[in-house]
Each structure stands twice: as structure tokens, then as C-alpha cells.
MARKOLDREN-642895 format. One record per residue (C-alpha): z, y, x; residue number from 1. Coordinates in pm, 1 decimal, always signed. Layout:
! residues N
<r w="Z" v="Y" u="X" resi="NUM"/>
...
//
This chain:
! residues 91
<r w="+31054.1" v="+20981.6" u="-1269.5" resi="1"/>
<r w="+30706.7" v="+21084.6" u="-1117.1" resi="2"/>
<r w="+30616.8" v="+21030.4" u="-750.1" resi="3"/>
<r w="+30340.2" v="+21236.6" u="-656.8" resi="4"/>
<r w="+30064.4" v="+21099.8" u="-440.9" resi="5"/>
<r w="+29787.6" v="+21275.0" u="-247.9" resi="6"/>
<r w="+29568.6" v="+21307.6" u="-556.6" resi="7"/>
<r w="+29758.2" v="+21119.6" u="-833.1" resi="8"/>
<r w="+29990.6" v="+21352.7" u="-990.2" resi="9"/>
<r w="+30128.2" v="+21193.2" u="-1314.2" resi="10"/>
<r w="+30194.7" v="+20821.7" u="-1188.2" resi="11"/>
<r w="+30508.2" v="+20677.3" u="-1279.3" resi="12"/>
<r w="+30713.5" v="+20338.9" u="-1274.4" resi="13"/>
<r w="+30510.6" v="+20185.0" u="-1565.7" resi="14"/>
<r w="+30152.5" v="+20262.9" u="-1404.0" resi="15"/>
<r w="+30296.6" v="+20155.4" u="-1065.9" resi="16"/>
<r w="+30377.5" v="+19818.5" u="-1207.5" resi="17"/>
<r w="+30067.7" v="+19773.3" u="-1400.6" resi="18"/>
<r w="+29889.7" v="+19849.7" u="-1060.9" resi="19"/>
<r w="+30067.2" v="+19588.2" u="-853.7" resi="20"/>
<r w="+30014.1" v="+19343.5" u="-1140.8" resi="21"/>
<r w="+29627.1" v="+19382.7" u="-1119.6" resi="22"/>
<r w="+29647.5" v="+19370.1" u="-743.4" resi="23"/>
<r w="+29846.0" v="+19044.5" u="-763.5" resi="24"/>
<r w="+29600.8" v="+18898.6" u="-1008.5" resi="25"/>
<r w="+29300.5" v="+19000.0" u="-807.6" resi="26"/>
<r w="+29409.7" v="+18884.3" u="-451.0" resi="27"/>
<r w="+29674.9" v="+18603.6" u="-535.9" resi="28"/>
<r w="+30030.3" v="+18577.6" u="-400.6" resi="29"/>
<r w="+29915.0" v="+18423.2" u="-77.6" resi="30"/>
<r w="+29695.8" v="+18719.8" u="+42.7" resi="31"/>
<r w="+29956.0" v="+18969.0" u="-59.6" resi="32"/>
<r w="+30137.3" v="+18963.0" u="+265.5" resi="33"/>
<r w="+29817.1" v="+18974.6" u="+491.7" resi="34"/>
<r w="+29697.5" v="+19271.6" u="+265.4" resi="35"/>
<r w="+30032.2" v="+19456.2" u="+319.6" resi="36"/>
<r w="+30045.2" v="+19380.5" u="+686.4" resi="37"/>
<r w="+29672.6" v="+19484.3" u="+728.0" resi="38"/>
<r w="+29757.4" v="+19816.3" u="+543.8" resi="39"/>
<r w="+30068.2" v="+19882.0" u="+759.9" resi="40"/>
<r w="+29857.0" v="+19843.4" u="+1061.6" resi="41"/>
<r w="+29603.2" v="+20075.7" u="+944.0" resi="42"/>
<r w="+29893.7" v="+20341.6" u="+851.8" resi="43"/>
<r w="+30023.3" v="+20311.6" u="+1208.5" resi="44"/>
<r w="+29714.3" v="+20361.1" u="+1360.2" resi="45"/>
<r w="+29639.0" v="+20660.3" u="+1155.9" resi="46"/>
<r w="+29978.4" v="+20798.7" u="+1228.6" resi="47"/>
<r w="+29931.1" v="+20753.8" u="+1603.5" resi="48"/>
<r w="+29585.3" v="+20903.3" u="+1595.8" resi="49"/>
<r w="+29735.8" v="+21212.4" u="+1410.6" resi="50"/>
<r w="+30019.0" v="+21251.4" u="+1643.4" resi="51"/>
<r w="+29777.5" v="+21221.7" u="+1950.3" resi="52"/>
<r w="+29560.0" v="+21500.6" u="+1808.0" resi="53"/>
<r w="+29831.7" v="+21713.4" u="+1725.9" resi="54"/>
<r w="+29995.6" v="+21683.5" u="+2067.2" resi="55"/>
<r w="+29665.5" v="+21779.3" u="+2214.5" resi="56"/>
<r w="+29651.9" v="+22093.9" u="+2017.9" resi="57"/>
<r w="+29994.3" v="+22182.6" u="+2118.1" resi="58"/>
<r w="+29928.8" v="+22124.8" u="+2489.7" resi="59"/>
<r w="+29615.0" v="+22355.0" u="+2475.5" resi="60"/>
<r w="+29786.6" v="+22598.5" u="+2283.5" resi="61"/>
<r w="+30058.5" v="+22621.6" u="+2561.0" resi="62"/>
<r w="+29803.2" v="+22640.0" u="+2848.2" resi="63"/>
<r w="+29696.6" v="+22976.9" u="+2971.3" resi="64"/>
<r w="+29345.3" v="+23061.0" u="+2910.8" resi="65"/>
<r w="+29105.6" v="+22992.4" u="+3234.1" resi="66"/>
<r w="+29037.3" v="+23310.7" u="+3429.8" resi="67"/>
<r w="+28675.6" v="+23427.2" u="+3350.1" resi="68"/>
<r w="+28397.6" v="+23312.1" u="+3559.9" resi="69"/>
<r w="+28247.1" v="+23567.5" u="+3804.7" resi="70"/>
<r w="+27887.3" v="+23726.5" u="+3677.8" resi="71"/>
<r w="+27619.2" v="+23678.7" u="+3899.3" resi="72"/>
<r w="+27507.4" v="+23958.2" u="+4099.7" resi="73"/>
<r w="+27291.8" v="+24213.7" u="+3930.5" resi="74"/>
<r w="+27396.7" v="+24157.4" u="+3572.6" resi="75"/>
<r w="+27536.2" v="+24395.6" u="+3355.8" resi="76"/>
<r w="+27856.1" v="+24312.8" u="+3147.6" resi="77"/>
<r w="+27897.6" v="+24414.8" u="+2795.8" resi="78"/>
<r w="+27999.9" v="+24795.7" u="+2747.1" resi="79"/>
<r w="+27911.9" v="+24866.1" u="+3079.9" resi="80"/>
<r w="+27612.3" v="+25131.3" u="+3174.8" resi="81"/>
<r w="+27392.0" v="+25036.5" u="+3442.0" resi="82"/>
<r w="+27408.0" v="+25250.6" u="+3776.5" resi="83"/>
<r w="+27069.5" v="+25400.9" u="+3836.3" resi="84"/>
<r w="+26876.6" v="+25272.5" u="+4123.4" resi="85"/>
<r w="+26673.9" v="+25555.3" u="+4292.8" resi="86"/>
<r w="+26305.0" v="+25514.1" u="+4291.7" resi="87"/>
<r w="+26143.6" v="+25390.1" u="+4606.7" resi="88"/>
<r w="+26013.7" v="+25694.4" u="+4799.1" resi="89"/>
<r w="+25656.6" v="+25677.3" u="+4934.1" resi="90"/>
<r w="+25662.0" v="+25765.3" u="+5296.4" resi="91"/>
//
């Protein structure tokens, strides 16, 4: 039975047991619950942040786009030809 993780493809039961044994040796039985609790909190915070970003993107996609701002007087828009202004007459 292979459990595919994000970047670890061929990890199975014996490999997981070996990793758990090494973690137990490194940190000891007293610290494992604290490590698991901290890992759980980190995963929970990550999921909360991910869902917040996802909701923000969905809300932004559902909103209609804002109307274009009015152009200042005397500017030429893209694709428009300027209207010729008659030269001043010398009187």
C-alpha cells in the first residue's frame, strides 16, 4: 500500500514506521503529544488562511467590475482620432 504525499511518491508502511521510530528516538515520548498538537494547530491555521483567500477570490469574481473612471477634459482615448482645432485667426 503506497500512500502518495505531496513530493514523496513511493512511501509505504515500513517506511512510515521507520520515520515514526526515528521521531520517537529524537524527541522522546514526553514531547510527541506537544509536537503533534503544534503540528495540528499549524495545519488548522494554514487551512483557515487558504479558505479565507479562496473566499476572497470567489467574492471578487462575483462582483461586477467597477465602472471606468471619467477621462480628464482634453485627453484622447485609445483608438480615437483627435478633433482638429481651427487655428486662431489674426484679426
